[in-house]
N, CA, C and O of each residue as an XYZ file, in Angstrom:
452
protein
N      -6.704     25.143    -23.837
C      -6.170     23.860    -23.405
C      -7.176     22.739    -23.627
O      -6.812     21.632    -24.022
N      -8.463     23.044    -23.365
C      -9.479     22.014    -23.513
C      -9.582     21.532    -24.951
O      -9.790     20.342    -25.186
N      -9.440     22.438    -25.920
C      -9.522     22.029    -27.321
C      -8.397     21.059    -27.678
O      -8.610     20.100    -28.419
N      -7.216     21.309    -27.155
C      -6.093     20.407    -27.418
C      -6.361     19.057    -26.778
O      -6.133     18.020    -27.402
N      -6.849     19.055    -25.527
C      -7.188     17.793    -24.865
C      -8.234     17.026    -25.664
O      -8.105     15.818    -25.865
N      -9.263     17.725    -26.116
C     -10.308     17.072    -26.902
C      -9.736     16.481    -28.186
O     -10.111     15.380    -28.588
N      -8.834     17.209    -28.825
C      -8.220     16.722    -30.057
C      -7.359     15.486    -29.780
O      -7.384     14.525    -30.549
N      -6.604     15.511    -28.689
C      -5.765     14.364    -28.327
C      -6.638     13.150    -28.025
O      -6.328     12.041    -28.462
N      -7.737     13.351    -27.274
C      -8.637     12.234    -26.974
C      -9.237     11.657    -28.249
O      -9.389     10.442    -28.368
N      -9.574     12.506    -29.186
C     -10.113     12.050    -30.465
C      -9.067     11.241    -31.228
O      -9.369     10.171    -31.758
N      -7.841     11.752    -31.282
C      -6.766     11.029    -31.963
C      -6.490      9.697    -31.272
O      -6.275      8.681    -31.933
N      -6.499      9.707    -29.945
C      -6.266      8.497    -29.166
C      -7.334      7.452    -29.494
O      -7.024      6.276    -29.684
N      -8.582      7.888    -29.557
C      -9.682      6.974    -29.879
C      -9.531      6.403    -31.284
O      -9.819      5.227    -31.503
N      -9.091      7.208    -32.229
C      -8.902      6.736    -33.603
C      -7.796      5.680    -33.674
O      -7.934      4.679    -34.376
N      -6.717      5.905    -32.955
C      -5.631      4.924    -32.939
C      -6.112      3.636    -32.277
O      -5.843      2.540    -32.769
N      -6.829      3.774    -31.153
C      -7.346      2.572    -30.477
C      -8.317      1.820    -31.382
O      -8.329      0.589    -31.391
N      -9.124      2.545    -32.135
C     -10.058      1.900    -33.058
C      -9.291      1.127    -34.131
O      -9.667      0.010    -34.484
N      -8.234      1.715    -34.637
C      -7.418      1.031    -35.652
C      -6.750     -0.203    -35.068
O      -6.604     -1.218    -35.750
N      -6.346     -0.118    -33.811
C      -5.645     -1.225    -33.169
C      -6.609     -2.271    -32.605
O      -6.173     -3.252    -32.002
N      -7.906     -2.069    -32.795
C      -8.903     -3.027    -32.310
C      -9.007     -4.253    -33.216
O      -9.796     -5.157    -32.943
N      -8.235     -4.288    -34.268
C      -8.232     -5.417    -35.196
C      -7.087     -6.372    -34.850
O      -5.929     -5.958    -34.808
N      -7.407     -7.653    -34.602
C      -6.330     -8.624    -34.332
C      -5.319     -8.705    -35.473
O      -4.134     -8.930    -35.228
N      -5.761     -8.527    -36.696
C      -4.834     -8.576    -37.840
C      -3.851     -7.416    -37.760
O      -2.660     -7.599    -38.011
N      -4.325     -6.242    -37.419
C      -3.426     -5.083    -37.333
C      -2.457     -5.235    -36.172
O      -1.306     -4.809    -36.262
N      -2.912     -5.834    -35.096
C      -2.005     -6.105    -33.978
C      -0.922     -7.095    -34.395
O       0.237     -6.952    -34.006
N      -1.299     -8.094    -35.183
C      -0.313     -9.066    -35.684
C       0.692     -8.378    -36.612
O       1.882     -8.690    -36.588
N       0.205     -7.444    -37.423
C       1.097     -6.706    -38.330
C       2.121     -5.925    -37.499
O       3.321     -5.984    -37.767
N       1.643     -5.206    -36.506
C       2.560     -4.422    -35.677
C       3.543     -5.325    -34.945
O       4.720     -4.990    -34.805
N       3.062     -6.455    -34.487
C       3.934     -7.418    -33.826
C       5.014     -7.920    -34.794
O       6.168     -8.098    -34.404
N       4.638     -8.141    -36.039
C       5.601     -8.602    -37.044
C       6.668     -7.549    -37.322
O       7.779     -7.879    -37.738
N       6.334     -6.294    -37.095
C       7.274     -5.202    -37.381
C       8.134     -4.827    -36.179
O       8.931     -3.891    -36.257
N       7.983     -5.542    -35.074
C       8.737     -5.160    -33.881
C      10.239     -5.366    -34.019
O      11.015     -4.753    -33.285
N      10.658     -6.216    -34.945
C      12.096     -6.456    -35.124
C      12.653     -5.696    -36.322
O      13.784     -5.943    -36.741
N      11.878     -4.788    -36.866
C      12.355     -3.982    -37.978
C      11.434     -4.053    -39.179
O      10.418     -4.749    -39.175
N      11.815     -3.321    -40.194
C      10.950     -3.233    -41.369
C      10.879     -4.555    -42.117
O      11.785     -5.387    -42.064
N       9.761     -4.708    -42.816
C       9.538     -5.901    -43.627
C       8.852     -5.500    -44.921
O       8.121     -4.511    -44.977
N       9.097     -6.277    -45.942
C       8.407     -6.051    -47.211
C       6.996     -6.600    -47.114
O       6.702     -7.447    -46.269
N       6.142     -6.120    -47.969
C       4.768     -6.621    -48.032
C       4.794     -8.122    -48.304
O       4.041     -8.878    -47.691
N       5.660     -8.554    -49.225
C       5.737     -9.975    -49.581
C       6.110    -10.839    -48.378
O       5.551    -11.917    -48.180
N       7.057    -10.356    -47.582
C       7.472    -11.116    -46.389
C       6.324    -11.219    -45.392
O       6.129    -12.262    -44.769
N       5.564    -10.133    -45.242
C       4.434    -10.161    -44.308
C       3.310    -11.053    -44.818
O       2.636    -11.714    -44.027
N       3.102    -11.077    -46.125
C       2.083    -11.965    -46.701
C       2.392    -13.400    -46.299
O       1.503    -14.151    -45.898
N       3.666    -13.772    -46.411
C       4.073    -15.142    -46.070
C       3.998    -15.404    -44.569
O       3.426    -16.406    -44.139
N       4.568    -14.516    -43.783
C       4.641    -14.768    -42.340
C       3.280    -14.678    -41.654
O       3.022    -15.404    -40.694
N       2.414    -13.798    -42.136
C       1.096    -13.629    -41.510
C       0.012    -14.473    -42.179
O      -1.115    -14.565    -41.694
N       0.381    -15.086    -43.304
C      -0.554    -15.943    -44.046
C      -1.842    -15.197    -44.408
O      -2.952    -15.666    -44.159
N      -1.645    -14.012    -45.009
C      -2.764    -13.194    -45.456
C      -2.696    -13.005    -46.965
O      -1.626    -13.093    -47.568
N      -3.845    -12.744    -47.559
C      -3.842    -12.373    -48.971
C      -3.269    -10.962    -49.078
O      -3.458    -10.135    -48.186
N      -2.573    -10.703    -50.168
C      -1.917     -9.406    -50.329
C      -2.925     -8.255    -50.276
O      -2.648     -7.215    -49.680
N      -4.082     -8.438    -50.894
C      -5.094     -7.383    -50.907
C      -5.582     -7.078    -49.486
O      -5.770     -5.917    -49.122
N      -5.782     -8.122    -48.699
C      -6.250     -7.951    -47.328
C      -5.189     -7.247    -46.488
O      -5.495     -6.318    -45.740
N      -3.947     -7.692    -46.615
C      -2.842     -7.067    -45.894
C      -2.727     -5.596    -46.277
O      -2.547     -4.738    -45.413
N      -2.828     -5.309    -47.554
C      -2.707     -3.926    -48.038
C      -3.776     -3.023    -47.444
O      -3.498     -1.868    -47.117
N      -4.996     -3.533    -47.299
C      -6.070     -2.740    -46.691
C      -5.734     -2.397    -45.243
O      -5.912     -1.257    -44.813
N      -5.253     -3.374    -44.501
C      -4.902     -3.131    -43.103
C      -3.711     -2.178    -42.993
O      -3.691     -1.297    -42.133
N      -2.732     -2.357    -43.860
C      -1.571     -1.467    -43.844
C      -1.971     -0.033    -44.178
O      -1.404      0.912    -43.629
N      -2.942      0.135    -45.072
C      -3.406      1.478    -45.436
C      -4.014      2.189    -44.227
O      -3.782      3.381    -44.028
N      -4.781      1.470    -43.429
C      -5.369      2.059    -42.219
C      -4.260      2.477    -41.261
O      -4.289      3.581    -40.716
N      -3.292      1.607    -41.057
C      -2.185      1.905    -40.143
C      -1.335      3.066    -40.653
O      -0.838      3.877    -39.873
N      -1.178      3.131    -41.958
C      -0.383      4.213    -42.547
C      -1.103      5.550    -42.447
O      -0.486      6.585    -42.191
N      -2.416      5.516    -42.652
C      -3.207      6.745    -42.584
C      -3.099      7.385    -41.198
O      -3.082      8.609    -41.077
N      -3.029      6.566    -40.166
C      -2.918      7.074    -38.798
C      -1.470      7.236    -38.355
O      -1.204      7.534    -37.190
N      -0.544      7.044    -39.271
C       0.894      7.191    -39.021
C       1.399      6.240    -37.948
O       2.314      6.565    -37.191
N       0.786      5.054    -37.893
C       1.262      4.005    -36.994
C       2.417      3.262    -37.659
O       3.348      2.814    -36.989
N       2.348      3.136    -38.986
C       3.446      2.564    -39.760
C       3.907      3.578    -40.794
O       3.165      4.482    -41.177
N       5.133      3.413    -41.233
C       5.716      4.251    -42.274
C       6.265      3.323    -43.363
O       6.490      2.136    -43.128
N       6.474      3.881    -44.545
C       6.925      3.069    -45.671
C       8.230      3.580    -46.257
O       8.646      4.722    -46.060
N       8.850      2.659    -46.991
C      10.039      2.977    -47.777
C       9.941      2.146    -49.044
O       9.665      0.947    -48.991
N      10.166      2.781    -50.170
C      10.122      2.072    -51.439
C      11.538      1.798    -51.925
O      12.412      2.663    -51.878
N      11.737      0.572    -52.392
C      13.013      0.185    -52.987
C      12.676     -0.529    -54.280
O      12.357     -1.718    -54.280
N      12.750      0.203    -55.384
C      12.332     -0.359    -56.669
C      10.848     -0.648    -56.647
O      10.039      0.246    -56.397
N      10.487     -1.893    -56.908
C       9.080     -2.276    -56.901
C       8.593     -2.703    -55.520
O       7.390     -2.853    -55.305
N       9.511     -2.897    -54.594
C       9.136     -3.371    -53.252
C       8.831     -2.209    -52.323
O       9.461     -1.153    -52.376
N       7.848     -2.442    -51.477
C       7.502     -1.472    -50.436
C       7.781     -2.135    -49.095
O       7.354     -3.261    -48.839
N       8.496     -1.423    -48.256
C       8.846     -1.905    -46.929
C       8.098     -1.085    -45.888
O       7.968      0.133    -46.010
N       7.610     -1.773    -44.868
C       6.893     -1.118    -43.779
C       7.687     -1.262    -42.495
O       8.386     -2.252    -42.278
N       7.560     -0.247    -41.647
C       8.162     -0.274    -40.324
C       7.223      0.463    -39.377
O       6.372      1.241    -39.809
N       7.384      0.213    -38.105
C       6.613      0.942    -37.104
C       7.110      2.388    -37.124
O       8.316      2.625    -37.063
N       6.211      3.335    -37.205
C       6.598      4.740    -37.319
C       7.189      5.295    -36.028
O       8.012      6.210    -36.057
N       6.762      4.732    -34.886
C       7.264      5.216    -33.610
C       7.416      4.032    -32.657
O       6.430      3.365    -32.346
N       8.619      3.765    -32.196
C       8.854      2.618    -31.305
C       8.005      2.653    -30.036
O       7.783      1.610    -29.422
N       7.532      3.815    -29.638
C       6.685      3.911    -28.448
C       5.372      3.155    -28.654
O       4.775      2.673    -27.690
N       4.924      3.050    -29.896
C       3.705      2.286    -30.173
C       3.942      0.813    -29.856
O       3.064      0.146    -29.308
N       5.109      0.310    -30.193
C       5.452     -1.084    -29.867
C       5.514     -1.281    -28.353
O       5.061     -2.302    -27.836
N       6.078     -0.298    -27.647
C       6.144     -0.376    -26.187
C       4.745     -0.386    -25.589
O       4.464     -1.151    -24.666
N       3.861      0.471    -26.119
C       2.487      0.540    -25.611
C       1.781     -0.798    -25.807
O       1.085     -1.275    -24.911
N       1.961     -1.394    -26.969
C       1.347     -2.704    -27.231
C       1.919     -3.771    -26.312
O       1.182     -4.628    -25.825
N       3.223     -3.729    -26.069
C       3.867     -4.715    -25.188
C       3.356     -4.579    -23.756
O       3.121     -5.580    -23.078
N       3.186     -3.348    -23.301
C       2.677     -3.121    -21.946
C       1.248     -3.644    -21.825
O       0.912     -4.310    -20.847
N       0.417     -3.348    -22.804
C      -0.961     -3.827    -22.767
C      -1.005     -5.347    -22.805
O      -1.823     -5.968    -22.125
N      -0.132     -5.940    -23.594
C      -0.066     -7.408    -23.658
C       0.319     -7.998    -22.297
O      -0.242     -9.010    -21.875
N       1.271     -7.366    -21.617
C       1.666     -7.813    -20.270
C       0.492     -7.739    -19.308
O       0.277     -8.658    -18.518
N      -0.269     -6.654    -19.368
C      -1.444     -6.500    -18.508
C      -2.432     -7.629    -18.774
O      -2.971     -8.219    -17.838
N      -2.670     -7.929    -20.041
C      -3.615     -8.991    -20.398
C      -3.125    -10.356    -19.925
O      -3.917    -11.163    -19.439
N      -1.833    -10.616    -20.062
C      -1.281    -11.883    -19.571
C      -1.416    -11.992    -18.054
O      -1.712    -13.066    -17.530
N      -1.200    -10.882    -17.350
C      -1.382    -10.874    -15.896
C      -2.840    -11.147    -15.535
O      -3.122    -11.873    -14.582
N      -3.760    -10.565    -16.293
C      -5.183    -10.801    -16.046
C      -5.538    -12.264    -16.278
O      -6.296    -12.854    -15.508
N      -4.990    -12.845    -17.339
C      -5.243    -14.263    -17.601
C      -4.694    -15.133    -16.479
O      -5.344    -16.081    -16.039
N      -3.506    -14.803    -16.027
C      -2.906    -15.570    -14.933
C      -3.760    -15.435    -13.673
O      -4.005    -16.423    -12.980
N      -4.207    -14.234    -13.379
C      -5.057    -14.005    -12.210
C      -6.375    -14.761    -12.355
O      -6.850    -15.357    -11.388
N      -6.964    -14.748    -13.530
C      -8.203    -15.492    -13.773
C      -7.984    -16.973    -13.527
O      -8.833    -17.645    -12.942
N      -6.847    -17.479    -13.971
C      -6.519    -18.886    -13.756
C      -6.397    -19.204    -12.287
O      -6.854    -20.254    -11.836
N      -5.778    -18.297    -11.526
C      -5.643    -18.498    -10.077
C      -7.014    -18.484     -9.409
O      -7.274    -19.271     -8.499
N      -7.892    -17.583     -9.864
C      -9.236    -17.516     -9.284
C     -10.022    -18.785     -9.579
O     -10.727    -19.303     -8.713
N      -9.897    -19.284    -10.812
C     -10.583    -20.522    -11.188
C     -10.057    -21.681    -10.355
O     -10.838    -22.504     -9.877
N      -8.745    -21.755    -10.175
C      -8.149    -22.811     -9.346
C      -8.657    -22.734     -7.914
O      -8.968    -23.755     -7.300
N      -8.740    -21.504     -7.380
C      -9.214    -21.313     -6.008
C     -10.678    -21.770     -5.877
O     -11.032    -22.456     -4.919
N     -11.520    -21.387     -6.845
C     -12.936    -21.800     -6.814
C     -13.033    -23.322     -6.880
O     -13.818    -23.923     -6.146
N     -12.244    -23.948     -7.751
C     -12.264    -25.415     -7.866
C     -11.822    -26.086     -6.573
O     -12.405    -27.099     -6.184
N     -10.813    -25.554     -5.901
C     -10.359    -26.116     -4.632
C     -11.429    -25.987     -3.554
O     -11.618    -26.892     -2.742
N     -12.125    -24.853     -3.554
C     -13.153    -24.610     -2.538
C     -14.359    -25.537     -2.744
O     -15.049    -25.868     -1.780
N     -14.616    -25.952     -3.967
C     -15.747    -26.839     -4.267
C     -15.495    -28.266     -3.786
O     -16.438    -29.024     -3.559
N     -14.233    -28.625     -3.633
C     -13.896    -30.010     -3.251
C     -14.095    -30.267     -1.798
O     -13.855    -31.380     -1.330
């Protein structure tokens, strides 16, 4: 059992490392409404195609995204919707932390007056 746990923790760390890039988070966010072509993502994310392709390769290697080819076009989609849910939950936590930080700053400012 311990070997499986260790393997899962290692895989978890690799996925978290891949998701530590703001560009990759933006890519996943762009895919939350369904698959997109590389060309569409280049335009919407305002990235160079080579740069986008490098980030997509990392995400594909870890099976965070999957591809479909249609002629010369390659389409990407999130490989598992649970990844989108996980990102959304983490984003909610961060927004709550920001809101709490704002409340703390407001409280400190009121106390100084």
